[in-house]
C-alpha angles and dihedrals in degrees: 000000000000130000125262113259119231123248095257092058092047094047095047092044093052091047092051092048091051092048101037103017094135091060096053124082137178089267115102096205093051091048091053090055092047090051090052090052093048099042142359116242124202090209129049088205093061092045091051095046090049092047090051092050092049091047091053092047092050090051089052091050091048093050094047090053096232 
């Protein structure tokens, strides 16, 4: 089981999906690269956690057929 993400990660992730949703996929590595293009992160950890959250959200969207 994974850990629960804090509110800042969820909020930022949902904002980025709503703004740049067409750029994100259900592939973690591609999402990391897209995040680097969109915004600079001081920490690789934050970028990776955010990329993981976005990847999971995109998989949910893909499965729901939205």
